[in-house]
GUDO-798878 format. One record per residue (C-alpha): residue in three letters; residue number from 1; y, z, x. Coordinates in steps of 0.5 Angstrom, whole numbers, m for minus. Example, Ala and Ser with C-alpha at 12.3 -4.5 7.8 and 13.67 -1.06 7.14 Angstrom:
REM residues 2
+------+-----+-------+-------+-------+
| type | seq |     v |     w |     u |
+------+-----+-------+-------+-------+
|  Ala |   1 |    m9 |    16 |    25 |
|  Ser |   2 |    m2 |    14 |    27 |
+------+-----+-------+-------+-------+
REM end
This chain:
REM residues 262
+------+-----+-------+-------+-------+
| type | seq |     v |     w |     u |
+------+-----+-------+-------+-------+
|  Met |   1 |    36 |   273 |   263 |
|  Thr |   2 |    39 |   269 |   257 |
|  Ala |   3 |    44 |   263 |   260 |
|  Pro |   4 |    51 |   264 |   257 |
|  Leu |   5 |    53 |   260 |   251 |
|  Leu |   6 |    58 |   254 |   251 |
|  Leu |   7 |    64 |   254 |   246 |
|  Ala |   8 |    66 |   247 |   244 |
|  Ile |   9 |    72 |   246 |   240 |
|  Asp |  10 |    74 |   239 |   237 |
|  Ile |  11 |    81 |   239 |   234 |
|  Gly |  12 |    82 |   233 |   229 |
|  Asn |  13 |    88 |   231 |   225 |
|  Thr |  14 |    84 |   234 |   219 |
|  Asn |  15 |    79 |   239 |   221 |
|  Thr |  16 |    77 |   243 |   227 |
|  Val |  17 |    70 |   244 |   229 |
|  Phe |  18 |    67 |   250 |   233 |
|  Ala |  19 |    60 |   249 |   236 |
|  Val |  20 |    56 |   254 |   240 |
|  Cys |  21 |    51 |   251 |   244 |
|  Glu |  22 |    45 |   253 |   248 |
|  Gly |  23 |    44 |   247 |   253 |
|  Asp |  24 |    43 |   241 |   248 |
|  Thr |  25 |    42 |   246 |   242 |
|  Val |  26 |    47 |   247 |   237 |
|  Arg |  27 |    46 |   254 |   235 |
|  Gly |  28 |    52 |   254 |   230 |
|  Gln |  29 |    57 |   250 |   228 |
|  Trp |  30 |    63 |   251 |   223 |
|  Arg |  31 |    70 |   247 |   221 |
|  Ala |  32 |    76 |   249 |   219 |
|  Ala |  33 |    82 |   246 |   216 |
|  Thr |  34 |    87 |   244 |   222 |
|  Lys |  35 |    93 |   248 |   221 |
|  Thr |  36 |    98 |   248 |   227 |
|  Glu |  37 |   101 |   255 |   225 |
|  Arg |  38 |    94 |   259 |   225 |
|  Thr |  39 |    94 |   264 |   231 |
|  Ala |  40 |    89 |   265 |   236 |
|  Asp |  41 |    88 |   272 |   233 |
|  Glu |  42 |    87 |   269 |   226 |
|  Tyr |  43 |    82 |   264 |   229 |
|  Ala |  44 |    78 |   270 |   232 |
|  Val |  45 |    77 |   274 |   226 |
|  Trp |  46 |    75 |   268 |   222 |
|  Leu |  47 |    70 |   265 |   228 |
|  Met |  48 |    67 |   272 |   230 |
|  Gln |  49 |    65 |   273 |   223 |
|  Leu |  50 |    61 |   267 |   222 |
|  Met |  51 |    58 |   267 |   229 |
|  Gly |  52 |    56 |   274 |   227 |
|  Leu |  53 |    53 |   272 |   221 |
|  Ala |  54 |    49 |   267 |   226 |
|  Gly |  55 |    47 |   272 |   230 |
|  Ile |  56 |    51 |   270 |   236 |
|  Glu |  57 |    55 |   275 |   240 |
|  Ala |  58 |    62 |   274 |   243 |
|  Gly |  59 |    60 |   276 |   249 |
|  Ala |  60 |    54 |   271 |   250 |
|  Ile |  61 |    60 |   266 |   250 |
|  Gly |  62 |    60 |   264 |   258 |
|  Asp |  63 |    65 |   258 |   258 |
|  Ala |  64 |    69 |   253 |   253 |
|  Ile |  65 |    71 |   246 |   253 |
|  Val |  66 |    77 |   243 |   248 |
|  Ser |  67 |    78 |   236 |   246 |
|  Ser |  68 |    84 |   235 |   242 |
|  Val |  69 |    89 |   230 |   238 |
|  Val |  70 |    93 |   235 |   236 |
|  Pro |  71 |    97 |   238 |   242 |
|  Glu |  72 |   101 |   243 |   237 |
|  Ser |  73 |    94 |   247 |   236 |
|  Thr |  74 |    91 |   246 |   243 |
|  Phe |  75 |    95 |   252 |   245 |
|  Asn |  76 |    93 |   257 |   240 |
|  Leu |  77 |    85 |   255 |   241 |
|  Val |  78 |    86 |   255 |   249 |
|  Thr |  79 |    89 |   262 |   248 |
|  Leu |  80 |    83 |   264 |   243 |
|  Cys |  81 |    78 |   262 |   249 |
|  Arg |  82 |    82 |   266 |   254 |
|  Arg |  83 |    83 |   273 |   250 |
|  Tyr |  84 |    77 |   273 |   246 |
|  Phe |  85 |    71 |   270 |   250 |
|  Gly |  86 |    74 |   271 |   257 |
|  Cys |  87 |    74 |   264 |   259 |
|  Asn |  88 |    79 |   259 |   261 |
|  Pro |  89 |    77 |   253 |   257 |
|  Ile |  90 |    76 |   246 |   260 |
|  Arg |  91 |    81 |   241 |   257 |
|  Val |  92 |    79 |   234 |   256 |
|  Ala |  93 |    86 |   231 |   257 |
|  Glu |  94 |    86 |   235 |   264 |
|  Ile |  95 |    80 |   232 |   267 |
|  Asp |  96 |    82 |   227 |   272 |
|  Asp |  97 |    75 |   224 |   272 |
|  Ile |  98 |    71 |   224 |   265 |
|  Gly |  99 |    65 |   220 |   268 |
|  Ile | 100 |    66 |   213 |   265 |
|  Glu | 101 |    71 |   208 |   266 |
|  Ile | 102 |    76 |   207 |   261 |
|  Ala | 103 |    77 |   200 |   261 |
|  Val | 104 |    84 |   199 |   257 |
|  Asp | 105 |    91 |   198 |   258 |
|  Arg | 106 |    93 |   205 |   258 |
|  Pro | 107 |    88 |   210 |   259 |
|  His | 108 |    92 |   216 |   258 |
|  Asp | 109 |    93 |   214 |   251 |
|  Val | 110 |    86 |   214 |   248 |
|  Gly | 111 |    85 |   220 |   244 |
|  Asp | 112 |    80 |   225 |   247 |
|  Asp | 113 |    75 |   225 |   241 |
|  Arg | 114 |    74 |   217 |   242 |
|  Leu | 115 |    72 |   218 |   249 |
|  Val | 116 |    68 |   224 |   248 |
|  Asn | 117 |    64 |   220 |   242 |
|  Ala | 118 |    63 |   214 |   247 |
|  Ile | 119 |    60 |   219 |   252 |
|  Gly | 120 |    56 |   222 |   247 |
|  Ala | 121 |    53 |   216 |   244 |
|  His | 122 |    52 |   213 |   251 |
|  Ala | 123 |    48 |   219 |   253 |
|  Arg | 124 |    43 |   218 |   247 |
|  Tyr | 125 |    43 |   210 |   245 |
|  Pro | 126 |    42 |   205 |   250 |
|  Gly | 127 |    46 |   198 |   251 |
|  Ala | 128 |    52 |   196 |   248 |
|  Leu | 129 |    55 |   200 |   242 |
|  Val | 130 |    60 |   200 |   237 |
|  Val | 131 |    61 |   207 |   235 |
|  Ile | 132 |    65 |   208 |   228 |
|  Asp | 133 |    68 |   215 |   226 |
|  Phe | 134 |    70 |   217 |   219 |
|  Gly | 135 |    75 |   221 |   220 |
|  Thr | 136 |    83 |   222 |   218 |
|  Ala | 137 |    83 |   215 |   221 |
|  Thr | 138 |    77 |   210 |   221 |
|  Thr | 139 |    76 |   208 |   228 |
|  Phe | 140 |    71 |   203 |   231 |
|  Asp | 141 |    70 |   204 |   239 |
|  Ile | 142 |    66 |   199 |   244 |
|  Val | 143 |    62 |   202 |   249 |
|  Gly | 144 |    59 |   198 |   254 |
|  Ala | 145 |    52 |   198 |   257 |
|  Asp | 146 |    54 |   202 |   263 |
|  Gly | 147 |    58 |   207 |   259 |
|  Ala | 148 |    65 |   204 |   260 |
|  Tyr | 149 |    70 |   205 |   254 |
|  Arg | 150 |    72 |   198 |   253 |
|  Gly | 151 |    77 |   199 |   247 |
|  Gly | 152 |    77 |   199 |   239 |
|  Val | 153 |    80 |   199 |   233 |
|  Ile | 154 |    84 |   204 |   228 |
|  Ala | 155 |    84 |   203 |   221 |
|  Pro | 156 |    87 |   208 |   216 |
|  Gly | 157 |    81 |   213 |   214 |
|  Val | 158 |    78 |   213 |   207 |
|  Asn | 159 |    81 |   220 |   204 |
|  Leu | 160 |    88 |   218 |   207 |
|  Ser | 161 |    88 |   211 |   203 |
|  Val | 162 |    86 |   215 |   197 |
|  Glu | 163 |    91 |   220 |   198 |
|  Ala | 164 |    96 |   214 |   199 |
|  Leu | 165 |    94 |   210 |   193 |
|  His | 166 |    95 |   216 |   189 |
|  Met | 167 |   102 |   218 |   192 |
|  Ala | 168 |   105 |   211 |   192 |
|  Ala | 169 |   103 |   209 |   185 |
|  Ala | 170 |   105 |   214 |   179 |
|  Lys | 171 |   100 |   212 |   174 |
|  Leu | 172 |    94 |   212 |   179 |
|  Pro | 173 |    90 |   218 |   179 |
|  Arg | 174 |    87 |   221 |   185 |
|  Val | 175 |    79 |   220 |   185 |
|  Ala | 176 |    73 |   222 |   189 |
|  Val | 177 |    70 |   218 |   194 |
|  Arg | 178 |    63 |   216 |   192 |
|  Arg | 179 |    59 |   210 |   191 |
|  Pro | 180 |    61 |   207 |   184 |
|  Ala | 181 |    55 |   205 |   179 |
|  Ala | 182 |    58 |   198 |   179 |
|  Val | 183 |    62 |   193 |   183 |
|  Ile | 184 |    67 |   191 |   177 |
|  Gly | 185 |    70 |   198 |   175 |
|  His | 186 |    71 |   198 |   167 |
|  Ser | 187 |    76 |   204 |   167 |
|  Thr | 188 |    82 |   205 |   172 |
|  Val | 189 |    78 |   211 |   176 |
|  Gly | 190 |    72 |   206 |   176 |
|  Ala | 191 |    76 |   200 |   179 |
|  Ile | 192 |    80 |   205 |   184 |
|  Gln | 193 |    73 |   208 |   186 |
|  Ser | 194 |    70 |   201 |   187 |
|  Gly | 195 |    76 |   198 |   191 |
|  Ile | 196 |    76 |   204 |   196 |
|  Tyr | 197 |    68 |   204 |   197 |
|  Trp | 198 |    66 |   197 |   197 |
|  Gly | 199 |    73 |   195 |   200 |
|  Tyr | 200 |    71 |   200 |   206 |
|  Val | 201 |    64 |   197 |   206 |
|  Ser | 202 |    67 |   190 |   207 |
|  Leu | 203 |    72 |   193 |   212 |
|  Ile | 204 |    66 |   196 |   216 |
|  Glu | 205 |    61 |   189 |   215 |
|  Gly | 206 |    67 |   185 |   217 |
|  Met | 207 |    70 |   189 |   223 |
|  Val | 208 |    63 |   190 |   226 |
|  Asp | 209 |    61 |   182 |   225 |
|  Arg | 210 |    68 |   181 |   229 |
|  Ile | 211 |    67 |   186 |   234 |
|  Lys | 212 |    60 |   183 |   236 |
|  Arg | 213 |    62 |   176 |   236 |
|  Ala | 214 |    68 |   178 |   241 |
|  Cys | 215 |    63 |   182 |   245 |
|  Ala | 216 |    58 |   176 |   245 |
|  Glu | 217 |    52 |   181 |   246 |
|  Pro | 218 |    47 |   185 |   242 |
|  Met | 219 |    50 |   192 |   240 |
|  Thr | 220 |    48 |   198 |   237 |
|  Val | 221 |    52 |   201 |   231 |
|  Val | 222 |    53 |   208 |   231 |
|  Ala | 223 |    57 |   212 |   225 |
|  Thr | 224 |    59 |   219 |   225 |
|  Gly | 225 |    64 |   223 |   221 |
|  Gly | 226 |    63 |   227 |   214 |
|  Leu | 227 |    63 |   220 |   210 |
|  Ala | 228 |    58 |   216 |   215 |
|  Pro | 229 |    52 |   218 |   210 |
|  Leu | 230 |    55 |   215 |   204 |
|  Phe | 231 |    57 |   209 |   207 |
|  Glu | 232 |    50 |   208 |   211 |
|  Ala | 233 |    47 |   208 |   204 |
|  Ala | 234 |    51 |   201 |   202 |
|  Thr | 235 |    50 |   197 |   209 |
|  Pro | 236 |    45 |   195 |   214 |
|  Val | 237 |    50 |   194 |   219 |
|  Ile | 238 |    50 |   202 |   221 |
|  Glu | 239 |    44 |   203 |   225 |
|  His | 240 |    44 |   210 |   226 |
|  Val | 241 |    48 |   216 |   223 |
|  Asp | 242 |    49 |   222 |   228 |
|  Pro | 243 |    53 |   228 |   225 |
|  Asp | 244 |    53 |   232 |   232 |
|  Leu | 245 |    56 |   226 |   236 |
|  Thr | 246 |    62 |   229 |   238 |
|  Val | 247 |    59 |   236 |   240 |
|  Arg | 248 |    54 |   233 |   244 |
|  Gly | 249 |    59 |   229 |   248 |
|  Leu | 250 |    63 |   235 |   249 |
|  Val | 251 |    57 |   238 |   252 |
|  Ser | 252 |    55 |   232 |   256 |
|  Leu | 253 |    62 |   232 |   259 |
|  His | 254 |    62 |   240 |   260 |
|  Arg | 255 |    56 |   239 |   264 |
|  Gly | 256 |    58 |   233 |   268 |
|  Val | 257 |    65 |   237 |   270 |
|  Arg | 258 |    61 |   243 |   272 |
|  Glu | 259 |    56 |   240 |   276 |
|  Ala | 260 |    62 |   236 |   280 |
|  Arg | 261 |    65 |   242 |   282 |
|  Pro | 262 |    63 |   246 |   288 |
+------+-----+-------+-------+-------+
REM end
């Protein structure tokens, strides 16, 4: 008999990721824009169609886990799991012991996504880590060799910076984030693209250097998020790009919670 599948949901500020997992294997993964007004029924129509195209039946889902940094969206996605998949999902925010130490002043203030990334990274990469997540914000999270979450850095995300520049300066256009042909721009668009791209490369290199000096130990740098490959190509600082880091962290956390329960 085939084991039930896990539905892992990561609700981010910009996008919500849905992944159907069979053990450590991701059978299907899809993303939708995070919209707080979207109902459980609307999510169900969209998600079930995509699952069907991947040959996954709704009845094959046996459990779910939800990570969220958008409380207003959590209710509808929990309802989705209960109404359409017949399971009461584990919510990361409600887990008393996630299996790692959260060594910061206010542990409850740390976003679900950052903790889940720490769990996923520690499960795959040995030693102390810097985890860079290119999302709505660009975050740098420090994971000890023992798996403990030891704090981090939050900077405005790449696309957020592009949008803010366009909104605040009337004559500056909105540009695509890409690697420009030259560092020095010879047009307004080229100058903006260089400032965004090479500015963030400098942010990455400078921040990682400061983090490593502050921690005073060897550290491996792992990046995730949609723009991670774009920036990996420009700097040797990023040692691994792991697009499934958050999903793998959710799978690992779900397994730990279920094994700890009688």
